[in-house]
N, C-alpha and C positions, 0 to 999 in steps of 0.2 A: 522217066523210068531209071530206077536203081542203077548203077553202076560198081553193086558189090560183087564182091570175087565169087567164084564158083568152082565146086570140085577140091583140089589139094592145094592148100595154103601155105607156105612155109614161113615159120616166124624165124628168121635165123638170128639165133641168139650167140653174140660172140664168147660169152663163158663158155657155151656148150662145145661150141666149134673148136676153140682154144683146148679144153680138157681132152678132146677126142685127138686133136693132132692137124686140125683141117684149118685153112685159111675159107674167111668167109665167101669171098670173091669166088673161089672155086666150088665152094657147096652150092651158091646159088647158082652158078653154071651149069655144074650138072644137075640140079633138081629144077631146072626151068627146060632144059635140053631133053630131059626124061618126060615133060611133058607137065611138069608146076607151073599154073598160070598166075601165081601171085607169092609176091615176097615182102615179106615186112622185116627191116632191120631193128634190131632190138639190141642196145649196148648200155643197158641201164648203168655199170659199174664204171664205162669206159669214159676218159675226158673227153670234153666237146669236140676239141681238135681232131681225135682219132675216129669220133663217130663221124664227124663230116668226110674225112678221109676214108673210111671204109664205104660209106654210103655213096662214093664218086666210084670207088672202088668196083663196086657190086654194080651199079648202073651200068658201068664200061663193060663188065662183063655179060649183063643182060642184053647190051645193045648186038653182042655176037651170037647169044643162045637164045633172045627173046623171038617174038614179043612177051612181056611179062608185066605186069602190074608192079609197080615198086612203092611202097610206102615207108615211111620213118615211125617208130614207136615213140608217142609221146611229143617229142620236138620238132615244132615246128621251124626252130631257129636253126635245126642242123639241116631240114628240107630245104629252107633258102638259101643258106651257105651252098649245099650242094648243088641246086640248081643255078647259082650262080658262078659255078663253076663249069657248068656244060652238063650236067647230068640230069636224066630226065628221071624225075621223081614226081610222081602221082600225086602223092597226098600224104596223109599223117593218120594214124591210129592213136585216139586219146581215151584215156582213163576218165573214171568220174573227178578226179580232182583236178584234171589238165585244163585248157583251154576249153572255152563252150565251143561247139561246132560253127556256129557264126563268125566268132573271133577268127576261128581257123579259115574259114572260107576268104573273110576279109584280108587276109594275110596271103594266103596261097593263091586267091583266085575263086571264081565261080566253078572252075570246072575240075577243082582239087576232087581227089577220093576222099572221103573221110570217113573212117571207122571210130565206132563209140564202143568201148566195154561196158558190159551189163549184165548182171547175171539175176538179181532178185526181180521177181514180176513188176513192181513199181519201178525198180529202176530203169528195165527195160520199155515198161511203157511210156517212162519219161524222155526216153532219147527222142529227138527231134526231130521231124520229118526231112528236115535239111541233110540229116546224116544218110550215108549211102549202105550203112550194112552195122548189125550189131556183133560185136564179140563175147562172146557167153561161155562161160565156165568159171572155174574149172569142170570140167565134167567128173575128172577124177584130181586127185590131190596129186601134184607132181613139186620135184626137187627144183625145178628148173624156174619156179615162181611160188617160193613158200608162204607168200604173204596174199595168195589169191582167194583167200576165204576159202569156206566150206565147200565139199565137193557135190557138185548138182546131180550127179547120177544121170542116166540117159532119162529117167521120169522128170526130173527136174529142167532137163534139156528140153523138153518137149513143151513143159508149161512155158521156158522163156520164149521158144519158136511160137506159140499160141498167145503171147502178150504181144507179140511186135509185130507193128506193119512194115519192117523192114525186113530183107534176108539177114538170116543168122548163122554166122560163122562159130562151131563149136570147136573148142580149145581145152587142151588140160590133161595130158596123160594118153593121149590116144595115139592108135597104132592101125595098121592094117585090116585088123579083125575086125575093129569098130565101125569101118565103114557101113556095114549094113543097118546098125541099130542106130548110127548116126543118122542115116537118111531115114531112116523110119521114123526118127524124132521130129523130123520136117527142117533138118539143117541144109541151109544150101550149100554150104562149104564147110570141111574140116581143116583145123590147123593143126599143124605136128612143129613140134621142137625138136628134142633127142630122137624121134622115129628119124630124123634123116640127118640134123648136124653132130649126133653122136654115133651116127652108123660106121661103122668100118669103110662101107662103100656108100656115098651119100650117093650117089646117083642110080645104085640097084634100088636102094631103099625107097627111092622117090619113085622108080617104075612102077615098084610092087605096089607103092599106095595109088600111082594114078591108073594102075591096070585094075586095083580093085575098087576105086570109084566108078570107072568106067562100067564093070561087070555088074553093078547094082542099080544101071539106067542111069549114072551122072551124065552131064555132057560133057562126050570126048573130044572136042572140037578145039582148034586152037585158042590161044588168048586172045589174038586180036579180031576173032569173031565174039569173044563173052565182052570185050571190053573195046569198043572203038578207039576209045581215047589211049589204048596202050600205043596206039600206032600217030592217034592225032594229038596227042597233050602238047603243050609250048612250054619251054622250059621259058622261065618269066625272070 
C-alpha cells in the first residue's frame, strides 16, 4: 500500500522563507503543530552543506511538533548526510531529470518514501509503481518555480489523476480556497509553498489550510495514522 501523503503537504522553500523573514525550522514546526502531516525541504540555490544543516534543523523541529513525514527535494545525498547526523528523514522527492526511483530506493532503503514529479499524462503513466506518490503541477503558474512548465489548471490536474495508478499531490499556486476543487479533481494531497512559507503567520495559515481540507472530507487524523513509517522509520 502506498505511503504517499494525504491532506496538506508543505513544500518548505528556503528562498520564500528568507524573503518573508522566517527561519525554515520555525515554519515547519508551526505548520506541523497546526496539523500539516508532510514537509518537503526545498533549497535549490543553497550550498549543499547548508541544505544538510537545514534538513537536520527541520527534522529536529518535527521531533517536537510531529509526527510528520519529512522528505528532501531532489537530493539523495542531502537525505543521506542528514540521516548520518541522526535526522529522521523518510525519503526524497525527485523530478524527471533526477535519479530513478529504483536508484533512490537502492541508496535510501526499501522503506524510503519516494515521490516523483510528473505533469503530462504520458509522464504520469511512466512513473514506476515502486514510487509512493506523484507530484503533479503546476496547477497555476507560480513565481516560486518559474521553470515548472505550463499551468495544468484543475482540468489538467484531473487528467493527471486519471492517468496515475498512484496517489497524486497537487502543487502550484494553491491556497485554502482551492481545496474543494483540488479534492474534486481527485488529488489526495495539496502541496503549498508561499501560502505558508510567505505568510506573516505561518502557523495560522497552516491551520486555515488544514481546516479547509478537513471541511471537504479530507482525513483529519494525525500523521502517525496516515504514515506508520512516521513513527517506525529507521535512521540508516
